[in-house]
C-alpha positions as CSV (number, residue, x, y, z in Angstrom):
1,X,121.5,98.9,90.9
2,X,123.4,95.8,92.0
3,X,121.6,92.5,92.7
4,X,121.1,93.1,96.4
5,X,117.3,93.6,96.5
6,X,114.4,91.5,97.7
7,X,110.8,92.2,97.2
8,X,107.5,90.3,97.4
9,X,104.2,89.5,95.8
10,X,101.6,91.9,97.0
11,X,98.7,90.3,95.0
12,X,97.9,88.0,92.1
13,X,95.3,88.7,89.5
14,X,93.9,86.8,86.5
15,X,91.1,87.5,84.1
16,X,89.3,84.4,82.7
17,X,88.3,86.0,79.4
18,X,89.6,88.9,77.2
19,X,88.4,92.2,78.7
20,X,86.8,90.4,81.7
21,X,87.3,91.9,85.1
22,X,90.3,90.6,86.9
23,X,89.9,88.5,90.0
24,X,92.4,88.4,92.9
25,X,93.8,85.0,93.9
26,X,95.7,83.9,97.0
27,X,97.8,81.5,94.9
28,X,98.1,80.3,91.3
29,X,99.9,77.6,89.4
30,X,102.5,78.8,86.9
31,X,103.1,76.6,83.9
32,X,106.0,77.1,81.4
33,X,104.8,78.0,77.9
34,X,101.3,78.5,79.1
35,X,101.2,81.1,81.9
36,X,99.1,81.3,85.0
37,X,96.4,78.6,85.3
38,X,92.9,80.0,84.7
39,X,94.1,83.3,83.1
40,X,92.9,84.3,79.7
41,X,96.4,83.9,78.1
42,X,96.8,80.4,79.6
43,X,93.7,79.4,77.6
44,X,94.6,81.4,74.5
45,X,91.6,83.8,75.0
46,X,93.4,87.0,75.7
47,X,93.1,90.1,73.6
48,X,96.6,89.6,72.2
49,X,96.7,85.8,72.3
50,X,96.9,85.4,68.5
51,X,100.0,87.6,68.2
52,X,103.3,86.0,67.5
53,X,104.6,87.9,70.5
54,X,102.2,86.1,72.8
55,X,105.0,83.9,74.0
56,X,106.4,86.7,76.2
57,X,102.9,87.2,77.7
58,X,103.0,84.2,80.0
59,X,102.9,86.4,83.0
60,X,103.0,90.2,83.6
61,X,104.2,92.0,86.7
62,X,103.7,95.6,87.8
63,X,105.2,97.5,90.8
64,X,102.7,98.5,93.5
65,X,104.7,101.6,93.8
66,X,103.6,102.6,90.3
67,X,100.0,101.8,91.0
68,X,100.2,104.0,94.1
69,X,101.9,106.8,92.1
70,X,98.8,106.7,89.9
71,X,96.6,106.9,92.9
72,X,98.5,109.9,94.2
73,X,98.2,111.5,90.8
74,X,100.8,111.4,88.1
75,X,101.5,114.9,86.6
76,X,101.3,114.9,82.8
77,X,103.3,117.0,80.4
78,X,100.8,119.8,80.7
79,X,101.3,119.9,84.5
80,X,97.9,118.5,85.2
81,X,97.6,115.9,87.9
82,X,95.8,112.9,86.5
83,X,94.5,111.6,89.8
84,X,93.7,108.2,88.3
85,X,92.1,105.7,90.7
86,X,93.4,102.2,90.0
87,X,92.9,99.2,92.2
88,X,95.9,96.8,92.1
89,X,94.1,94.5,89.7
90,X,92.9,97.2,87.4
91,X,96.2,97.5,85.6
92,X,95.5,94.0,84.2
93,X,98.9,92.7,85.2
94,X,99.1,89.3,86.9
95,X,101.4,90.0,89.7
96,X,101.6,93.2,91.7
97,X,105.0,93.5,93.4
98,X,106.5,95.5,96.3
99,X,110.2,96.4,96.4
100,X,111.1,94.9,93.0
101,X,113.0,96.9,90.3
102,X,111.1,95.4,87.4
103,X,112.6,97.6,84.7
104,X,116.0,96.1,85.5
105,X,114.8,92.6,85.0
106,X,114.6,92.5,81.2
107,X,116.7,89.5,80.1
108,X,117.3,88.6,83.8
109,X,116.2,85.5,85.7
110,X,114.5,86.0,89.1
111,X,112.5,83.9,91.6
112,X,108.9,84.5,92.4
113,X,108.6,82.2,95.4
114,X,109.4,78.7,94.0
115,X,108.9,79.8,90.3
116,X,111.9,80.9,88.2
117,X,111.1,83.5,85.6
118,X,112.9,85.4,83.0
119,X,112.0,89.0,82.1
120,X,111.4,89.4,78.4
121,X,110.5,93.0,77.9
122,X,108.8,96.0,79.4
123,X,105.0,95.9,79.3
124,X,104.1,99.3,77.9
125,X,100.5,100.4,78.4
126,X,98.2,100.1,75.4
127,X,95.0,101.7,74.2
128,X,93.1,98.5,75.1
129,X,94.1,99.0,78.8
130,X,93.1,102.7,78.7
131,X,89.7,101.7,77.1
132,X,89.1,99.3,80.0
133,X,90.1,101.8,82.7
134,X,90.2,105.5,82.0
135,X,91.8,108.3,80.0
136,X,95.3,109.1,81.0
137,X,96.3,105.6,82.1
138,X,98.6,105.2,79.0
139,X,100.5,108.3,79.7
140,X,100.8,107.5,83.3
141,X,102.2,104.1,82.8
142,X,104.7,104.8,80.0
143,X,108.0,103.0,80.9
144,X,106.5,101.8,84.2
145,X,103.7,99.7,82.9
146,X,105.4,96.6,84.2
147,X,107.3,93.6,82.9
148,X,106.5,90.6,80.7
149,X,108.1,87.4,81.7
150,X,108.5,83.7,80.7
151,X,107.9,81.0,83.3
152,X,110.9,78.6,83.4
153,X,109.6,76.0,85.9
154,X,106.2,74.8,87.0
155,X,105.2,75.8,90.5
156,X,102.7,77.7,92.7
157,X,103.0,81.4,93.3
158,X,101.4,82.7,96.5
159,X,100.6,86.2,97.7
160,X,103.4,87.2,100.1
161,X,106.0,85.1,98.3
162,X,109.5,86.5,98.2
163,X,110.8,87.9,94.8
164,X,114.6,87.9,94.5
165,X,117.2,87.8,91.8
166,X,118.6,84.5,90.6
167,X,122.2,84.3,91.9
168,X,124.7,82.3,90.1
């Protein structure tokens, strides 16, 4: 894959309470150890906040290309096109990216605008997400449901910000 890629933030989404609809923001403050200001996980009110693994849930990212693939209809194992309609915020990930190889960023550091992040693990889809959206979403997002990341420095993330690898 190499490290010669550059992408950007297409949109930013937070949900203020567990299971609440997401809202789109032009910019948001990222805080190490807490997450994105105003988001359910920042305030410890997310569905999974009580879990020990919540530390890796400071921020989640998903590729817009994946969301668009769902729009176009992912074909499941039975050869049926799912034709799932998901708006960018419906995947309940905080940052929708363009041109970023998220699956390659586990254990890697990368910049989102002025904020340095470290990918922690892939964000596999869950039954909770499927319950909030529609049947078929879990199968469609397996291994491409996005990336969980830690925030390493405080800063503001804005829609349109450049996302790039941290170079030594």
